[in-house]
N, C-alpha and C positions, 0 to 999 in steps of 0.2 A: 265434625259431623260423625255420627255413628249410625248403626243399623236401625236404632229406634227412632231416629229423626226422619221418618219417612217423607214428610212434606218437604223438609229442607233438601233432602236427597232428590226428591222428584223435581223440585224447582231447578236444582243444579243440573240434573240430567237434561231437562228440557232446554236449558241454556247451552249446555255443552254439545248436545246432539239434536239440533232443531230439525234435522232431516229424518230422525228415527221415529217410527211409529211404535209406541209402547204396547199396542194391542197385538203386534206380531212378533215381539221379542221372545225368545226362549230364555228360561231362567239362567242358563249358564252365561249367555251373552249379557243379560241384565246384571248379573253378579259381577262380571268383569268390568262393565261400564261403571258400576258404583265404586269398585275398588280403585279405578283410575281417576276418580274425581279429585281435584285439588282440595286439600283440607279434610279428606275422609280418613278417619283414623280407626275405623272398626276392624276387628279381627276377622280375617277372611273365613275362618272356621266357625264364626258365630252367627252366620246367616242361615236361614232355612226357608222352606217354601212359603210359610206364612209371612215372614218378613219381606220376602221378595214380592209376594202378592200385594202386600200393603203398599210397597213402594210403587209397584206397577199401577195399582189403582189410583194412588195419589197423583201419579204422572198423567194418567188418563183424565182425571178430574181437572188437573191443571190445564190441559189442552182444551177442555170443553168450556 
């Protein structure tokens, strides 16, 4: 997985952190959670606000 795989990342996050509410996460926490996912190979410096917003929205959509 990489930063551009927002749906795959969101699904992995929802499985890894079922107790987390993506609506309340700050981007620094979300960034760290993504980096900790097994199989995530993205460069930590290659993410930005738009990428994190896309992941967050995909995670919210996955919960709904």
